[in-house]
N, C-alpha and C positions, 0 to 999 in steps of 0.2 A: 799824258799819253798812257802811263801805267794804269790810271784809273779807267780809261776807256777800254783797255784790254781786259781789265777785271770785270767790267760790266758786260763786255762782249762774251767773255768766258762763262759768266753766270747765265746769260741768256741762252748760250749754246747748251750748257748743262741742263737748264730748265726744259728746253725743247727736246733734248735727247731723252731725259728721264720721262717726260710726258709721253713721248712716242713709245718708249719701252713699256711703260705701264699700260698704255692703251692696248698694246698688242699682246702682252705676255702676263698681265697680272693674275689671270685665272689659269694659266698653264701649269699643269702638275699641282694644282690646288685641290685638295679633297676635304670636303666638309660633310659630316654625317651626324645625325641624332639617333640615339638608341636608348631604349629603356633598359634599366639594369636587370629587370625580370620580365618574363612573358606574362605573368599574372600576379595579382596581389589580392588582398581581401580588404573590404572597407575598414578604415582605421589604421591600415599598415603604412609604414614609411617605405618609400621607394626612391629611385633616383633616375634622372635623365642624364645620359652621358653625351657631352658635346665634344666631338673630335674635329680638329683642324690640322691638316698636314700640308706643309708648304715644301714640296720636293724640288725646289729650284734655287738658283743663286739670288734671285730678286726678292728683297724683303718686302713685307707688307706692314708699313708703320701704323696703319689704322684699318682694321677690318671689322665691319659690323655684321653680326649674325642675327637675323631677325626671324622669328617664327611665332606661331600662335597655337594655343592648346586650350582645352576646356578649363574653366575656372574651378571645376570640381577637383582638380589636382592643385593643391595649395603649396606653392613653392616657398622655401625658406629664404630669408634675406633678399626680398624683392628689391631690385635696383631702381633708382630714380628713373631710368630710361624705360621701365616696364609699366604697363597699365593693365587694369582689369575692367572689363565691361561684361558682355555676355561671354567673352573669351579672355584668356590671359595672353597678353601681347608682351613678348620679351625681346629686348634689344641689347645684345652683348657686344662690347667693343674690345677687340683684341689687338695686340701688336705681335706680329709673327716674324721671326728672324728666318734667314735662309736655312733650308733643310731642317726645319723645326717641326716637331709634333706637339700639339697642345691638346690636352684632355681636361675638360672641366666637368666636375660632378655637381649636379643640381638636385639636392634632396627635395622631396615634396611629400605631402600627406595625401593619401587617397581618401577623400572625404565621402565619396558616394560611389556605389556600384555603377558599372557602365563599361562601354567599349570605347577606348580613347585612341585617337590616331593623330599623327602630325603628317599631313600630306605634302608639305613643301616648306622650304625656307628661302629667305632672301639674303643675298650677300651684297654689301656695299663697301668697296675698297677705295682708299685714297692713295695718291702718289706721294713721293718724298716730300713735296712741299704742301701736301694736303689741299691743293688748289682745285682738283677735280674729283668728283665722285663717280665711280664706275659700278653700276648695279648688275646683278645677275640672279636669276631664280634657279633653284635646284629642287629636285624631287627628294622626298623622304618617305620611308616606309616604316617609321616607328609606330608600333602598335602595342597596346596594353589592355589586358582584361583586368577589371576590378570586380572580383566576385562579391556577391552579397554576403554579409556577415550573418551566420546562423543566429536566429533570435534566441536569447537566453533568459527571457522573463520567467519567473518562478511558476506562474500559472500555466504557461505554455509547456514548460518542461514536465510538469505534473501530468498534463493532458497527454503529452507525447509518451510518457512512461506507461500510462494506462493503455494507450493505443498499441504500443509495442507488445505489452503483455498479452493483450487480446489476440493480436495477430500470431504471436508465437504459440499460444495455447491451441491454435487451430492446426498446427503442423503435426503430421504423423511422425512417429518415431522411425518409420521405415524410410531409408534413404533411397533416392532415385538414382540408379546406376548410370543413367544417361544424362544427368544434369550435373556438369562439372562446376565446382565452386572455387577451388583453389588447391594449394598444397600446404600441408602442415607436417609437424614432426611425428614420427612413428611412435606408437605406444603398444604395449603388450597385448591390448585388446584387438588390434587391427589384424586383418587377414593379410597374408603374404601377397595375395593377388592384387591388393590395393596399393602396393609399393610402386612409386614412380622412380624407375631405375635411372632415368636421365638426371633427374634432380638429385638423386642419391649420389651418383657419380660426380656431379658438379660440386656438391657441398661436403662430400665425405661423411655424411650423416644420413641415416634412413629417413626418407620422406615418403608420405602417402598422399594419394589424391583425396581431396575433401569433396564430398558430394552434397547437393542440396536436398531438400525434402519435397514431398509430393503433395502435401495437403493444400498449401496456398500457392496459387500460380503467381500472383503479383499483387502489389499495392499500387493504386492509381492516385496521383496527386493532381488536383485541379485547382488552378489559381484564377479567381475572378478579379480582373483588374478594371471592371466597369465601375463607375462611381456615379450614382444617381443623386448625390447630395447637391444642395444649392451651392455650397462652397466646397470645391474639390479638395479632398483630404489625401494629398499625395503621400503623407507620412504613413497612413494606414495601408495604402497600396504597397509601399516599400516593406512594411511589417509583414504583409501577406507573403511577399517574396522571400523574406528572411526566414519566416516560419517554414515555408516549403523546403528551403535548403536544409534547415535543421532536421526536418522529418526525413528527407531523402538520405542524409548522412546516417541517421539512426537505422532506417530500414535496410539500406545497402550494407551497413556494417554488420547486420544480422544475416546477410546472404539472401535477402528477400528481393526478388526482381521488382523493380520500381519503374512506373511510367509517369510521365509529366505532361500535362496539357494546360495551356494557358490561352487566353484571348488577347495576349500581348503581342504586337508585331515586332519582328526581328528588325533591328535598325539597319542591317545590311541587305537582307533579301525582301523585307516587307511581309513575309509569311508569318503566320502565327507560330510561336515557339512551342512545339510539341515533340515529345520523344517517346517512342514506344518502350515497352517494358524490357529491361535488361538488368544485369547486375555487374558488379566488379568496379575496380578503381576507375577504369576508363569511362564508365557510364557516369560516375559522379563528376568527372571532369566535363563531360558533355552537358550535364545539367547545369553546372556552374557557368559554363560559357554561354549556354542558351539564355539563362536568366540574366546574365550580365548584359546581353545585347537587347533586352526588351526596352522598347522606346515608349515612355509614358508621356512624351510631349505632344504626340499626334493624337488622332482620333482612335479610340479603343472600340473595337467591334462589340456588339451586344453578346454577352456570354451565352445566353440561352439559344440565340439564333446561330451562333458559331459552333457550339459544342454540344447541343442537345443530342445529336445522333451519336456522338462519341460516348456520352454519358450512358445512353440507353443501348449501346451496341452490345456485341456478343461478349465483351469482357465484363459487362456488368452482371455477373452471376455470383453464386455463393462461394466460388473459389477465389474471388477478388475482393479486396477491401479497398474502399474509396474514401478519400479525405478531400473535403472542399475547404479551401482557404478563401474567404470572401468577406470583405468589409461591407459589401453592398447587400442590402436586404430587400431589394425590390420584389414586388409581388410575383413577377414572372419567374424569378429565380427560386423563390420559395415554393411556387407551384410545381416546378420541375423536381424539387427535392421530395415533395409529396408523391409524385409519380414514382420516385425511387422507392419510397416506403411501400407503395402498393405492389411493387415488383419484388418486395422482400430483399432489397439490396442492402448489404451491410455498408454503412457509411457514417461519417461524422463531419459536421460542419463546424469549423473553427472560425469564429468571427471576431476580428480585432475591432474594438470600438473606442470612441472617445467618451469618457465619463459624462453622464447625463444626456448623451445623444445616441443611446442604444436603439437599434431598429426594433420594430415590433415583430416578435417571432410568433408564427402560427403555433397554436397549442400542440398540434400533433408533432411538430418538429422540435419542441423544447427538449425532450429526452436525448435528442441526437445533435444538440447544439451546445457549443462551449463559447461563451463570451469572454474575451480577454481584453482588458483595458490597455489601450495604448496611450501615447503621450499626446497632449493637446498641442496643436501647432499655432 
């Protein structure tokens, strides 16, 4: 008789807990994914924070948290429950006690520039006897920008130094009183009317407004991501992006207004990533974000067709210096550069190449072209 009551009690317990978990397992359960930083640079280490909060008396003996993210984020210590195909699929199994908060830090390496997001996650919970699985989908707004790493090849750095010197030599010594550049410390050569009294009061040190120069209006950076080769060389396209980042940092660091134009589509909007000339730290952030969002997996519009009008527009004058980053040396692109020569436009074509596969450069363009050897893929 006692055995019967034990069996009956066990059945009642099983049914009661089954009903309790069916109704309340996800009540006051909060799960979120969040990147430790808003942005990183290629090659940086970052982390994904996985938070689970169970704010009720009912424990969760087995809770699976499943999500997927780009395989370009290389996680450390990949679990057996995880897999990698075109995406990285992760399956974490947790045991959550009542009124418990669990935070797991998942370090990863940012292998490649891009815009990465985790749009959702799936939860699967088990009851006390692990006899049933109860699924639920949740939204996630985890977002991460991985900025392109500035190219640091010796040949490129030498070419960039020459470009910077040429641009700076064209600046007048006369400052433009209407072009504000920033704030710096006061020196005895400064006029009292240049003192920024608000910044001085805030720092208890004399600060003066720093102004830009009038000779050079801007530098324009064009990135051609079209690839006419039989075998697509994505590595060279990425190098072109990295070179443009390095150039933008250099020019903006000198207080030179810098514009960016590409024929690469934005992965979010589908529009071409183009930014008008501006200066300052905020503009460098805009350039980094724009380049991070360029999608090279889809169809890339023809550069000449998409940007010829911009190249030949009103900004293409003697007060603007233009730099083209293009691994593609198709005839229509080189003919467009010849048109720039005829208009006496100041420009330089930086062409990353694979050794022994250099494009044939038109004779008149050779003085305005710098070939930089990239890595073979």
